KOLMAR-160835 format. One line per 2 residues: their letters; for each residue x, y, z of N, C-alpha, C. Coordinates in nm, 3 decimals. Example, Ala and Ser with C-alpha at 12.3 -4.5 7.8 and 13.67 -1.06 7.14 Angstrom:
2
as = 1.319 -0.569 0.780 1.230 -0.450 0.780 1.320 -0.330 0.780  1.285 -0.225 0.708 1.367 -0.106 0.714 1.290 0.003 0.787
//
This chain:
321
ml = 0.072 -0.115 0.045 -0.032 -0.025 -0.029 0.067 0.104 0.010  0.207 0.085 0.107 0.277 0.256 0.052 0.326 0.281 -0.035
es = 0.382 0.170 -0.105 0.420 0.194 -0.236 0.409 0.200 -0.308  0.290 0.205 -0.316 0.141 0.230 -0.458 0.134 0.370 -0.385
iv = 0.108 0.398 -0.295 0.116 0.532 -0.231 0.222 0.648 -0.323  0.341 0.587 -0.282 0.533 0.693 -0.351 0.478 0.658 -0.516
ll = 0.448 0.559 -0.548 0.429 0.569 -0.690 0.340 0.633 -0.752  0.260 0.656 -0.688 0.118 0.755 -0.752 0.187 0.907 -0.755
ci = 0.270 0.910 -0.613 0.293 1.101 -0.604 0.395 1.071 -0.711  0.531 1.020 -0.749 0.617 1.047 -0.841 0.543 0.978 -0.971
gl = 0.389 0.941 -1.008 0.384 0.938 -1.133 0.351 1.072 -1.175  0.262 1.137 -1.038 0.214 1.295 -1.045 0.340 1.361 -1.075
vl = 0.402 1.387 -1.022 0.538 1.436 -1.052 0.611 1.405 -1.210  0.605 1.299 -1.215 0.677 1.350 -1.413 0.535 1.317 -1.457
lv = 0.467 1.309 -1.451 0.288 1.346 -1.530 0.352 1.507 -1.566  0.333 1.608 -1.483 0.315 1.752 -1.481 0.466 1.799 -1.530
ws = 0.581 1.703 -1.447 0.689 1.785 -1.521 0.702 1.776 -1.691  0.679 1.641 -1.714 0.717 1.573 -1.852 0.621 1.665 -1.948
ad = 0.450 1.667 -1.928 0.351 1.768 -1.974 0.423 1.873 -2.028  0.494 1.914 -1.877 0.483 2.106 -1.868 0.645 2.127 -2.014
rl = 0.723 2.008 -1.952 0.833 2.002 -2.050 0.795 1.985 -2.238  0.685 1.935 -2.268 0.645 1.858 -2.387 0.616 2.025 -2.457
vf = 0.533 2.085 -2.356 0.495 2.224 -2.394 0.526 2.292 -2.463  0.668 2.327 -2.347 0.719 2.408 -2.365 0.842 2.372 -2.504
ga = 0.893 2.266 -2.526 0.955 2.245 -2.652 0.824 2.232 -2.793  0.736 2.269 -2.793 0.686 2.232 -2.871 0.561 2.416 -2.925
aa = 0.608 2.473 -2.792 0.588 2.589 -2.836 0.731 2.700 -2.852  0.830 2.662 -2.811 0.946 2.713 -2.908 0.967 2.669 -2.999
la = 0.977 2.545 -3.049 0.987 2.517 -3.211 0.890 2.583 -3.300  0.756 2.621 -3.229 0.675 2.616 -3.348 0.710 2.769 -3.323
kn = 0.732 2.834 -3.256 0.786 2.975 -3.252 0.910 3.003 -3.361  1.023 2.924 -3.325 1.081 2.896 -3.447 1.095 2.901 -3.536
lg = 0.959 2.815 -3.607 0.927 2.752 -3.751 0.827 2.876 -3.783  0.795 2.990 -3.777 0.744 3.086 -3.806 0.605 3.055 -3.762
vt = 0.544 3.010 -3.628 0.387 2.974 -3.641 0.343 3.131 -3.583  0.229 3.180 -3.603 0.195 3.277 -3.489 0.185 3.288 -3.378
pl = 0.279 3.424 -3.298 0.210 3.383 -3.116 0.099 3.344 -3.102  -0.010 3.399 -3.170 -0.135 3.413 -3.183 -0.168 3.259 -3.182
vi = -0.209 3.138 -3.298 -0.152 3.051 -3.324 -0.123 2.949 -3.221  0.035 2.989 -3.152 0.050 2.884 -3.061 0.002 2.950 -2.957
gm = -0.114 3.025 -2.915 -0.097 3.079 -2.814 -0.235 3.000 -2.776  -0.314 3.000 -2.892 -0.476 2.917 -2.870 -0.482 2.782 -2.913
ti = -0.328 2.694 -2.958 -0.372 2.568 -2.954 -0.278 2.529 -2.901  -0.118 2.485 -2.909 0.030 2.420 -2.785 -0.023 2.525 -2.637
la = -0.011 2.640 -2.663 -0.022 2.689 -2.444 -0.199 2.630 -2.366  -0.259 2.706 -2.464 -0.434 2.656 -2.426 -0.447 2.497 -2.425
mg = -0.379 2.392 -2.443 -0.478 2.272 -2.436 -0.309 2.197 -2.376  -0.203 2.244 -2.364 -0.063 2.202 -2.367 -0.141 2.113 -2.162
ss = -0.177 2.254 -2.083 -0.256 2.177 -1.942 -0.310 2.065 -1.978  -0.387 2.048 -2.032 -0.479 1.947 -2.031 -0.370 1.798 -2.080
ap = -0.287 1.834 -2.097 -0.199 1.703 -2.154 -0.225 1.559 -2.074  -0.135 1.666 -1.900 -0.181 1.458 -1.782 -0.307 1.428 -1.803
em = -0.443 1.471 -1.813 -0.565 1.459 -1.881 -0.601 1.355 -1.960  -0.481 1.417 -2.097 -0.550 1.339 -2.223 -0.458 1.182 -2.183
mv = -0.330 1.216 -2.181 -0.280 1.074 -2.116 -0.315 0.937 -2.033  -0.395 1.079 -1.942 -0.439 0.900 -1.814 -0.552 0.873 -1.883
sa = -0.624 0.951 -1.926 -0.790 0.899 -1.967 -0.724 0.803 -2.106  -0.651 0.802 -2.155 -0.585 0.781 -2.288 -0.580 0.660 -2.179
ta = -0.497 0.639 -2.124 -0.465 0.528 -2.041 -0.518 0.435 -2.003  -0.617 0.505 -1.916 -0.704 0.397 -1.799 -0.821 0.353 -1.926
sl = -0.833 0.439 -2.051 -0.959 0.360 -2.123 -0.856 0.236 -2.196  -0.808 0.290 -2.212 -0.679 0.097 -2.266 -0.670 0.019 -2.121
ag = -0.701 0.007 -2.053 -0.627 -0.062 -1.932 -0.835 -0.166 -1.862  -0.867 -0.062 -2.013 -1.054 -0.147 -1.928 -1.093 -0.030 -1.831
kt = -1.070 0.043 -1.802 -1.151 0.147 -1.645 -1.198 0.294 -1.748  -1.302 0.247 -1.820 -1.354 0.383 -1.883 -1.450 0.507 -1.771
dt = -1.434 0.390 -1.662 -1.538 0.528 -1.556 -1.411 0.589 -1.516  -1.321 0.556 -1.460 -1.212 0.602 -1.393 -1.134 0.781 -1.540
av = -1.127 0.732 -1.637 -1.118 0.845 -1.782 -1.270 0.885 -1.723  -1.312 0.856 -1.734 -1.497 0.991 -1.734 -1.437 1.072 -1.589
gn = -1.417 0.961 -1.498 -1.448 1.088 -1.385 -1.358 1.153 -1.387  -1.214 1.149 -1.452 -1.063 1.204 -1.485 -1.161 1.348 -1.525
vl = -1.204 1.350 -1.600 -1.277 1.437 -1.722 -1.312 1.568 -1.659  -1.471 1.487 -1.562 -1.525 1.546 -1.469 -1.499 1.613 -1.376
gs = -1.434 1.539 -1.299 -1.326 1.632 -1.178 -1.248 1.702 -1.207  -1.173 1.658 -1.323 -1.061 1.769 -1.332 -1.134 1.927 -1.377
ni = -1.271 1.900 -1.457 -1.319 2.036 -1.459 -1.351 2.086 -1.349  -1.483 2.052 -1.256 -1.547 2.068 -1.139 -1.395 2.134 -1.050
an = -1.241 2.077 -1.011 -1.141 2.096 -0.993 -1.112 2.240 -1.054  -1.088 2.228 -1.220 -0.990 2.384 -1.199 -1.141 2.501 -1.222
ia = -1.269 2.489 -1.176 -1.380 2.623 -1.186 -1.379 2.570 -1.059  -1.461 2.516 -0.941 -1.436 2.554 -0.787 -1.318 2.523 -0.706
li = -1.231 2.456 -0.748 -1.072 2.464 -0.659 -1.012 2.572 -0.703  -0.938 2.552 -0.845 -0.801 2.631 -0.826 -0.870 2.803 -0.861
lg = -0.969 2.791 -0.961 -1.055 2.971 -0.987 -1.054 3.031 -0.826  -1.150 2.946 -0.726 -1.158 2.941 -0.599 -1.074 3.031 -0.574
lt = -0.973 2.901 -0.554 -0.816 2.936 -0.503 -0.791 3.038 -0.548  -0.766 3.097 -0.655 -0.721 3.195 -0.712 -0.773 3.366 -0.683
al = -0.879 3.306 -0.674 -0.984 3.473 -0.648 -0.951 3.465 -0.480  -0.935 3.367 -0.436 -0.928 3.416 -0.293 -0.786 3.484 -0.263
ik = -0.715 3.458 -0.347 -0.541 3.485 -0.393 -0.555 3.639 -0.386  -0.609 3.670 -0.477 -0.626 3.785 -0.546 -0.756 3.781 -0.664
pl = -0.859 3.887 -0.580 -0.979 3.885 -0.690 -0.937 3.882 -0.869  -0.997 3.817 -0.925 -1.019 3.814 -1.102 -1.069 3.871 -1.119
si = -1.031 4.011 -1.234 -1.077 4.062 -1.370 -1.130 4.031 -1.433  -1.206 4.039 -1.522 -1.261 3.994 -1.692 -1.275 4.079 -1.756
ss = -1.182 4.101 -1.853 -1.161 4.221 -1.931 -1.194 4.170 -2.094  -1.164 4.016 -2.112 -1.063 4.053 -2.207 -1.185 3.967 -2.310
ai = -1.270 4.021 -2.377 -1.402 3.984 -2.496 -1.389 3.847 -2.523  -1.242 3.763 -2.544 -1.273 3.613 -2.611 -1.306 3.540 -2.488
ir = -1.295 3.598 -2.306 -1.321 3.491 -2.267 -1.528 3.573 -2.283  -1.475 3.620 -2.248 -1.712 3.649 -2.267 -1.739 3.588 -2.375
re = -1.714 3.561 -2.492 -1.731 3.475 -2.574 -1.699 3.335 -2.582  -1.599 3.274 -2.515 -1.518 3.131 -2.480 -1.640 3.079 -2.362
lp = -1.721 3.211 -2.250 -1.811 3.110 -2.175 -1.914 3.055 -2.133  -1.951 3.079 -2.301 -2.128 3.042 -2.350 -2.020 2.970 -2.422
lm = -1.968 2.911 -2.505 -1.917 2.805 -2.577 -1.868 2.698 -2.480  -1.825 2.746 -2.377 -1.810 2.626 -2.318 -1.932 2.560 -2.209
la = -1.962 2.619 -2.201 -2.162 2.552 -2.129 -2.227 2.516 -2.245  -2.210 2.559 -2.370 -2.272 2.494 -2.493 -2.249 2.342 -2.491
vt = -2.095 2.382 -2.541 -2.016 2.216 -2.560 -2.076 2.093 -2.390  -2.083 2.180 -2.314 -2.107 2.076 -2.212 -2.192 2.035 -2.217
li = -2.316 2.075 -2.253 -2.496 2.051 -2.234 -2.423 1.914 -2.400  -2.359 1.971 -2.501 -2.401 1.858 -2.614 -2.339 1.780 -2.573
ag = -2.247 1.792 -2.461 -2.148 1.616 -2.437 -2.254 1.568 -2.319  -2.301 1.627 -2.266 -2.458 1.613 -2.192 -2.503 1.501 -2.252
fl = -2.582 1.510 -2.362 -2.704 1.473 -2.446 -2.599 1.363 -2.471  -2.539 1.355 -2.533 -2.438 1.269 -2.597 -2.401 1.152 -2.527
lw = -2.432 1.201 -2.406 -2.402 1.073 -2.368 -2.495 1.057 -2.225  -2.572 1.096 -2.277 -2.705 1.069 -2.170 -2.763 0.909 -2.151
dn = -2.709 0.834 -2.240 -2.758 0.653 -2.213 -2.671 0.596 -2.166  -2.543 0.705 -2.090 -2.433 0.574 -2.027 -2.413 0.519 -2.086
yl = -2.307 0.523 -2.243 -2.251 0.500 -2.295 -2.193 0.597 -2.360  -2.008 0.557 -2.390 -1.959 0.601 -2.492 -1.905 0.571 -2.543
gf = -1.952 0.539 -2.685 -1.909 0.491 -2.804 -1.782 0.554 -2.884  -1.767 0.463 -3.048 -1.663 0.499 -3.056 -1.767 0.669 -3.203
re = -1.876 0.621 -3.176 -1.946 0.756 -3.225 -1.940 0.872 -3.222  -1.984 0.900 -3.079 -1.971 0.944 -2.963 -1.811 0.979 -2.941
gv = -1.784 0.931 -2.946 -1.616 0.949 -2.981 -1.581 1.080 -3.059  -1.557 1.026 -3.188 -1.603 1.075 -3.311 -1.646 1.250 -3.278
ll = -1.778 1.276 -3.235 -1.849 1.378 -3.265 -1.793 1.442 -3.174  -1.752 1.463 -3.031 -1.669 1.479 -2.955 -1.515 1.586 -3.032
vv = -1.455 1.475 -3.070 -1.361 1.538 -3.132 -1.366 1.674 -3.229  -1.498 1.621 -3.315 -1.537 1.682 -3.421 -1.501 1.812 -3.394
lf = -1.574 1.779 -3.294 -1.690 1.928 -3.212 -1.548 2.018 -3.164  -1.466 1.940 -3.121 -1.369 2.023 -3.050 -1.248 2.086 -3.221
vf = -1.235 2.041 -3.303 -1.159 2.065 -3.448 -1.279 2.312 -3.426  -1.380 2.220 -3.454 -1.486 2.306 -3.474 -1.446 2.473 -3.343
fl = -1.459 2.393 -3.249 -1.460 2.508 -3.176 -1.328 2.500 -3.127  -1.166 2.463 -3.178 -1.069 2.560 -3.248 -1.051 2.650 -3.306
la = -1.114 2.615 -3.460 -1.156 2.717 -3.566 -1.233 2.852 -3.500  -1.350 2.793 -3.450 -1.398 2.965 -3.398 -1.343 3.014 -3.318
ml = -1.259 3.013 -3.251 -1.150 3.039 -3.081 -1.097 3.128 -3.192  -0.998 3.049 -3.309 -0.908 3.082 -3.367 -0.985 3.284 -3.436
ki = -1.084 3.253 -3.460 -1.126 3.341 -3.561 -1.120 3.400 -3.524  -1.233 3.426 -3.410 -1.258 3.561 -3.258 -1.123 3.629 -3.229
sr = -0.962 3.546 -3.227 -0.920 3.583 -3.098 -0.804 3.671 -3.228  -0.828 3.638 -3.341 -0.755 3.741 -3.469 -0.838 3.830 -3.446
ka = -1.022 3.877 -3.453 -1.044 3.964 -3.411 -1.029 4.066 -3.271  -0.959 3.958 -3.205 -1.010 4.042 -3.071 -0.851 4.094 -3.045
qq = -0.734 3.990 -3.152 -0.609 4.084 -3.162 -0.622 4.221 -3.226  -0.704 4.220 -3.299 -0.648 4.367 -3.386 -0.730 4.429 -3.346
ag = -0.828 4.435 -3.176 -0.902 4.520 -3.098 -0.784 4.521 -2.992  -0.643 4.463 -2.995 -0.612 4.494 -2.895 -0.601 4.403 -2.733
dp = -0.715 4.300 -2.761 -0.762 4.198 -2.608 -0.654 4.157 -2.528  -0.651 4.199 -2.417 -0.541 4.144 -2.325 -0.557 4.053 -2.305
lt = -0.604 3.949 -2.346 -0.583 3.775 -2.369 -0.442 3.766 -2.402  -0.488 3.817 -2.578 -0.386 3.788 -2.732 -0.248 3.842 -2.618
ne = -0.229 3.954 -2.608 -0.082 3.972 -2.576 -0.009 3.912 -2.411  -0.148 3.851 -2.386 -0.079 3.783 -2.214 -0.038 3.660 -2.269
qe = -0.087 3.590 -2.376 -0.095 3.437 -2.386 0.026 3.459 -2.469  0.102 3.569 -2.580 0.238 3.563 -2.709 0.294 3.566 -2.580
se = 0.287 3.674 -2.417 0.444 3.690 -2.352 0.444 3.560 -2.282  0.349 3.443 -2.284 0.426 3.283 -2.207 0.514 3.263 -2.354
ip = 0.521 3.274 -2.471 0.563 3.157 -2.527 0.738 3.170 -2.529  0.819 3.092 -2.537 0.930 3.070 -2.515 1.058 3.169 -2.594
eg = 1.106 3.225 -2.524 1.190 3.312 -2.558 1.386 3.227 -2.578  1.411 3.254 -2.721 1.601 3.206 -2.712 1.592 3.007 -2.743
vs = 1.499 2.968 -2.711 1.577 2.830 -2.702 1.590 2.759 -2.875  1.683 2.663 -2.900 1.719 2.621 -3.030 1.657 2.553 -3.028
nr = 1.646 2.478 -3.220 1.513 2.390 -3.278 1.597 2.249 -3.151  1.730 2.262 -3.161 1.788 2.111 -3.134 1.716 2.122 -2.963
aa = 1.733 2.196 -2.874 1.657 2.160 -2.725 1.552 2.145 -2.745  1.490 2.269 -2.832 1.310 2.239 -2.804 1.307 2.086 -2.841
tv = 1.345 2.023 -2.955 1.282 1.919 -3.002 1.350 1.803 -2.945  1.503 1.843 -2.812 1.516 1.724 -2.744 1.371 1.781 -2.597
wi = 1.354 1.855 -2.566 1.197 1.828 -2.440 1.088 1.823 -2.508  1.090 1.788 -2.599 0.981 1.771 -2.668 1.002 1.646 -2.677
iv = 1.051 1.493 -2.744 1.143 1.379 -2.704 1.110 1.317 -2.550  1.134 1.393 -2.499 1.098 1.393 -2.307 1.018 1.411 -2.316
gl = 0.891 1.442 -2.331 0.800 1.515 -2.263 0.705 1.356 -2.368  0.752 1.305 -2.505 0.694 1.228 -2.512 0.688 1.055 -2.483
ll = 0.849 1.087 -2.473 0.863 0.931 -2.364 0.799 0.903 -2.223  0.790 1.031 -2.144 0.816 1.036 -1.994 0.658 1.012 -2.010
lp = 0.546 1.096 -2.083 0.430 1.121 -2.043 0.377 0.984 -2.013  0.355 0.895 -2.123 0.279 0.742 -2.099 0.357 0.688 -2.015
ya = 0.444 0.700 -1.995 0.473 0.616 -1.855 0.430 0.668 -1.732  0.442 0.794 -1.677 0.392 0.841 -1.580 0.212 0.849 -1.582
as = 0.171 0.860 -1.701 0.036 0.787 -1.761 0.013 0.710 -1.639  0.049 0.616 -1.673 0.076 0.406 -1.678 0.079 0.398 -1.540
ml = 0.173 0.476 -1.459 0.279 0.450 -1.297 0.167 0.536 -1.247  0.058 0.637 -1.306 -0.059 0.651 -1.224 -0.190 0.599 -1.234
vd = -0.169 0.567 -1.305 -0.321 0.507 -1.324 -0.292 0.344 -1.222  -0.188 0.256 -1.256 -0.176 0.166 -1.200 -0.175 0.195 -0.993
sa = -0.095 0.328 -1.006 -0.107 0.277 -0.830 -0.231 0.293 -0.821  -0.287 0.438 -0.888 -0.412 0.437 -0.799 -0.530 0.331 -0.842
vt = -0.529 0.224 -0.903 -0.627 0.168 -0.929 -0.588 0.049 -0.798  -0.489 0.025 -0.741 -0.452 -0.029 -0.669 -0.481 0.019 -0.513
ia = -0.459 0.177 -0.522 -0.542 0.278 -0.387 -0.684 0.253 -0.370  -0.723 0.238 -0.497 -0.866 0.204 -0.460 -0.919 0.096 -0.427
kf = -0.837 -0.031 -0.510 -0.862 -0.129 -0.445 -0.876 -0.147 -0.276  -0.741 -0.177 -0.216 -0.750 -0.181 -0.157 -0.839 -0.046 -0.031
fg = -0.904 0.102 -0.081 -1.025 0.140 0.051 -1.167 0.121 -0.035  -1.159 0.028 -0.139 -1.271 -0.030 -0.158 -1.316 0.093 -0.251
ms = -1.310 0.195 -0.352 -1.349 0.281 -0.356 -1.307 0.232 -0.533  -1.476 0.331 -0.644 -1.474 0.272 -0.727 -1.434 0.351 -0.806
dl = -1.351 0.333 -0.950 -1.331 0.299 -1.063 -1.338 0.533 -1.059  -1.470 0.509 -1.060 -1.538 0.665 -1.062 -1.479 0.751 -0.977
ii = -1.501 0.676 -0.854 -1.432 0.803 -0.789 -1.298 0.835 -0.755  -1.175 0.684 -0.824 -1.112 0.730 -0.807 -1.010 0.854 -0.924
gl = -1.137 0.828 -0.980 -1.116 0.951 -1.095 -1.139 1.045 -1.093  -1.256 1.078 -1.023 -1.255 1.200 -0.950 -1.213 1.280 -0.838
ti = -1.148 1.204 -0.774 -1.114 1.269 -0.694 -0.972 1.255 -0.696  -0.857 1.178 -0.623 -0.719 1.147 -0.649 -0.682 1.203 -0.792
ia = -0.720 1.139 -0.876 -0.640 1.114 -1.004 -0.692 1.257 -1.077  -0.834 1.337 -1.050 -0.821 1.444 -1.085 -0.764 1.608 -1.028
ig = -0.786 1.556 -0.914 -0.700 1.716 -0.838 -0.546 1.705 -0.878  -0.487 1.561 -0.917 -0.330 1.579 -0.959 -0.349 1.624 -1.081
ts = -0.433 1.588 -1.213 -0.383 1.633 -1.336 -0.398 1.778 -1.314  -0.509 1.823 -1.280 -0.534 2.011 -1.256 -0.374 2.048 -1.175
lp = -0.332 1.983 -1.135 -0.179 2.093 -1.074 -0.135 2.161 -1.165  -0.079 2.120 -1.287 -0.103 2.217 -1.410 -0.148 2.364 -1.441
el = -0.284 2.335 -1.380 -0.384 2.424 -1.411 -0.371 2.609 -1.315  -0.341 2.509 -1.202 -0.325 2.599 -1.034 -0.194 2.612 -1.048
aa = -0.135 2.555 -1.136 0.016 2.658 -1.111 -0.008 2.795 -1.211  -0.049 2.763 -1.340 -0.053 2.796 -1.433 -0.132 2.943 -1.397
si = -0.286 2.944 -1.280 -0.363 3.034 -1.292 -0.293 3.159 -1.186  -0.195 3.103 -1.086 -0.129 3.132 -0.990 -0.022 3.209 -1.031
as = 0.074 3.125 -1.122 0.153 3.257 -1.195 0.094 3.363 -1.280  -0.029 3.377 -1.356 -0.068 3.489 -1.378 -0.127 3.577 -1.319
if = -0.134 3.524 -1.182 -0.226 3.622 -1.121 -0.171 3.752 -1.074  0.035 3.654 -1.032 0.075 3.737 -0.976 0.157 3.840 -1.096
kg = 0.138 3.803 -1.263 0.176 3.906 -1.328 0.099 3.991 -1.452  0.001 3.992 -1.306 -0.127 4.066 -1.332 -0.237 4.020 -1.483
ed = -0.203 3.923 -1.469 -0.245 3.856 -1.603 -0.448 3.758 -1.551  -0.499 3.862 -1.497 -0.627 3.787 -1.476 -0.687 3.718 -1.560
dm = -0.726 3.780 -1.690 -0.771 3.725 -1.797 -0.725 3.555 -1.827  -0.561 3.577 -1.821 -0.529 3.461 -1.898 -0.511 3.362 -1.742
av = -0.532 3.391 -1.670 -0.559 3.269 -1.500 -0.728 3.225 -1.613  -0.829 3.278 -1.586 -0.982 3.250 -1.622 -0.890 3.149 -1.769
gn = -0.878 3.265 -1.870 -0.844 3.140 -2.025 -0.801 3.044 -1.987  -0.762 2.998 -1.923 -0.640 2.899 -1.894 -0.780 2.763 -1.823
ii = -0.841 2.837 -1.739 -0.918 2.728 -1.719 -1.018 2.681 -1.811  -1.069 2.759 -1.893 -1.161 2.785 -1.961 -1.160 2.683 -2.084
gs = -1.017 2.706 -2.147 -0.976 2.627 -2.247 -0.943 2.477 -2.224  -0.913 2.469 -2.048 -0.817 2.340 -2.038 -1.003 2.243 -2.033
nv = -1.090 2.318 -1.958 -1.241 2.237 -1.991 -1.260 2.194 -2.091  -1.310 2.314 -2.117 -1.393 2.235 -2.376 -1.272 2.155 -2.378
fn = -1.132 2.209 -2.366 -1.028 2.056 -2.445 -1.070 1.920 -2.330  -1.087 1.935 -2.230 -1.116 1.805 -2.123 -1.238 1.753 -2.120
il = -1.339 1.840 -2.192 -1.468 1.829 -2.236 -1.486 1.695 -2.391  -1.423 1.782 -2.460 -1.499 1.693 -2.591 -1.315 1.679 -2.647
av = -1.164 1.654 -2.623 -1.077 1.603 -2.687 -1.036 1.450 -2.587  -1.050 1.559 -2.455 -1.037 1.373 -2.364 -1.136 1.278 -2.362
mg = -1.255 1.351 -2.347 -1.363 1.229 -2.311 -1.364 1.201 -2.487  -1.358 1.237 -2.553 -1.343 1.167 -2.661 -1.251 1.050 -2.664
ip = -1.125 1.058 -2.638 -1.027 0.949 -2.604 -1.110 0.815 -2.599  -1.186 0.788 -2.492 -1.180 0.708 -2.397 -1.334 0.583 -2.526
gl = -1.380 0.688 -2.603 -1.483 0.673 -2.740 -1.422 0.607 -2.785  -1.285 0.648 -2.892 -1.256 0.608 -2.988 -1.130 0.441 -2.944
ln = -1.071 0.469 -2.852 -0.973 0.377 -2.739 -1.086 0.205 -2.743  -1.160 0.292 -2.688 -1.244 0.170 -2.564 -1.336 0.209 -2.572
ps = -1.535 0.146 -2.642 -1.611 0.206 -2.668 -1.662 0.136 -2.480  -1.744 0.191 -2.447 -1.757 0.159 -2.344 -1.868 0.142 -2.261
vi = -1.981 0.145 -2.205 -2.120 0.137 -2.058 -2.050 0.228 -1.915  -2.071 0.342 -1.906 -1.997 0.452 -1.798 -2.102 0.430 -1.694
sp = -2.095 0.458 -1.587 -2.138 0.445 -1.477 -2.239 0.524 -1.472  -2.363 0.517 -1.455 -2.493 0.587 -1.415 -2.476 0.726 -1.350
la = -2.418 0.681 -1.252 -2.422 0.823 -1.125 -2.297 0.935 -1.220  -2.189 0.853 -1.292 -2.126 1.012 -1.384 -2.248 1.081 -1.402
mg = -2.312 1.074 -1.520 -2.410 1.155 -1.576 -2.526 1.165 -1.515  -2.575 1.119 -1.353 -2.653 1.102 -1.276 -2.659 1.243 -1.220
rd = -2.458 1.251 -1.144 -2.497 1.298 -1.018 -2.315 1.392 -1.069  -2.260 1.375 -1.093 -2.141 1.440 -1.113 -2.114 1.512 -1.257
fy = -2.183 1.467 -1.351 -2.221 1.588 -1.471 -2.316 1.707 -1.443  -2.372 1.659 -1.336 -2.480 1.815 -1.285 -2.376 1.896 -1.196
vm = -2.286 1.800 -1.116 -2.174 1.906 -1.039 -2.087 1.999 -1.132  -2.063 1.951 -1.223 -1.992 2.016 -1.360 -2.063 2.146 -1.392
lg = -2.155 2.070 -1.433 -2.272 2.177 -1.501 -2.326 2.303 -1.466  -2.304 2.254 -1.278 -2.333 2.336 -1.186 -2.273 2.456 -1.176
vs = -2.118 2.435 -1.152 -1.992 2.553 -1.094 -1.998 2.572 -1.237  -2.007 2.475 -1.341 -1.980 2.614 -1.460 -2.017 2.713 -1.485
il = -2.253 2.735 -1.488 -2.280 2.824 -1.446 -2.234 2.934 -1.392  -2.225 2.879 -1.242 -2.183 2.987 -1.149 -2.081 3.059 -1.232
ll = -1.973 2.988 -1.286 -1.859 3.099 -1.349 -1.861 3.196 -1.407  -2.003 3.159 -1.505 -2.032 3.213 -1.626 -2.113 3.325 -1.581
cm = -2.239 3.341 -1.455 -2.265 3.457 -1.350 -2.160 3.515 -1.311  -2.099 3.485 -1.246 -1.945 3.548 -1.203 -1.907 3.638 -1.283
al = -1.882 3.543 -1.417 -1.758 3.583 -1.498 -1.873 3.755 -1.595  -1.961 3.697 -1.644 -2.031 3.767 -1.731 -2.129 3.884 -1.645
gk = -2.122 3.914 -1.537 -2.187 4.045 -1.430 -2.200 4.120 -1.448  -2.247 4.182 -1.401 -2.210 4.376 -1.414 -2.047 4.392 -1.361
rr = -2.007 4.344 -1.270 -1.901 4.396 -1.248 -1.785 4.303 -1.317  -1.813 4.223 -1.401 -1.707 4.133 -1.426 -1.622 4.094 -1.380
ri = -1.645 4.021 -1.248 -1.474 3.998 -1.172 -1.539 3.905 -1.054  -1.441 3.811 -0.981 -1.481 3.703 -0.869 -1.408 3.716 -0.796
nr = -1.467 3.781 -0.694 -1.376 3.904 -0.558 -1.421 3.708 -0.433  -1.326 3.784 -0.371 -1.336 3.703 -0.220 -1.354 3.597 -0.185
ie = -1.568 3.629 -0.185 -1.589 3.551 -0.093 -1.692 3.468 -0.207  -1.685 3.518 -0.336 -1.686 3.381 -0.469 -1.622 3.336 -0.434
gg = -1.508 3.355 -0.466 -1.355 3.268 -0.444 -1.385 3.164 -0.328  -1.428 3.201 -0.236 -1.421 3.159 -0.116 -1.541 3.038 -0.122
al = -1.675 3.047 -0.178 -1.747 2.976 -0.210 -1.745 2.897 -0.261  -1.676 2.861 -0.351 -1.626 2.810 -0.506 -1.567 2.668 -0.413
vs = -1.480 2.769 -0.344 -1.342 2.616 -0.264 -1.438 2.553 -0.182  -1.571 2.649 -0.151 -1.624 2.537 -0.022 -1.694 2.488 -0.068
cf = -1.788 2.474 -0.233 -1.894 2.369 -0.199 -1.772 2.225 -0.330  -1.625 2.300 -0.338 -1.584 2.193 -0.433 -1.543 2.110 -0.306
ia = -1.488 2.157 -0.131 -1.442 2.043 -0.004 -1.613 1.932 0.033  -1.714 2.019 -0.019 -1.846 1.940 0.102 -1.868 1.862 -0.054
yq = -1.830 1.863 -0.243 -1.783 1.765 -0.290 -1.733 1.675 -0.282  -1.597 1.664 -0.201 -1.542 1.606 -0.199 -1.517 1.492 -0.112
fy = -1.603 1.576 0.036 -1.654 1.534 0.139 -1.764 1.429 0.136  -1.868 1.444 0.038 -1.951 1.343 -0.004 -1.898 1.254 -0.109
lf = -1.808 1.275 -0.210 -1.743 1.142 -0.227 -1.675 1.033 -0.195  -1.625 1.081 -0.093 -1.485 1.036 0.054 -1.648 0.941 0.127
yn = -1.724 1.014 0.123 -1.799 0.890 0.213 -1.938 0.819 0.129  -1.912 0.797 0.020 -1.948 0.727 -0.062 -1.877 0.658 -0.131
la = -1.789 0.624 -0.111 -1.630 0.563 -0.211 -1.651 0.486 -0.263  -1.755 0.390 -0.266 -1.834 0.255 -0.340 -1.890 0.295 -0.421
a = -1.895 0.392 -0.434 -2.017 0.436 -0.553 -2.000 0.519 -0.715
//
């Protein structure tokens, strides 16, 4: 048991670090090859923080643990909003001024509802997987179009994204980091999933619960680091934008992976309980960010964190569910 906990911690650290190195190398190489900063920011950087979720979901689904993969997506999205944005707002209230975010938030809610409709029969099949991935491609194209217009208008989010792109990295160094990330990511994900399954069996936890709790919180660490770093640099829009982009990527691309790799029935509780929690915190974020003040204050941040803690207590009280 102790060995599994140690391996879980090592797997999480390796997963987060290798994902960071992969994104760093890919962004640097893309810049060197002449890809525009806007495209790098809206693709590589925006999706990079979800690399751990993507690899864990792929590994779990191939191991026949589809509930763990789905729980990882739902749990990560709940943690991103309720825990990470809540903690970030507690540290420093967040002001939202980007037109991109005001467009992106309703789209996030829309894709959440679409995913709920597709999975309402508690089956994540190949067809659902394809539809989710295709929707992600359309979402990405739409956001690139919106971002180009916003950039011309001097939107703060595009400037903040461009400042995150690595400077002065050679093609050779960038390629090395990409290779390191690609080699370590699947190994770390496999270590994480295997140790998490062992721990789950020891405590009598269901596959869904382990995905919603330990794995979801662990794979959300890059978003936590990115959001806190952003607010200390005065980049509030970046902190919120990271979460929105990650959640959309999780719902469409990461959720679609298990359907493509291993179509399977999923636990009714995933859509009958946890989906509604994800939908609820998404609506809360929409109301806070698009309200008259366009601001998430410390009281609202505290409320989000309290909701997350209550939800986690409920899950641990129902470990086998």
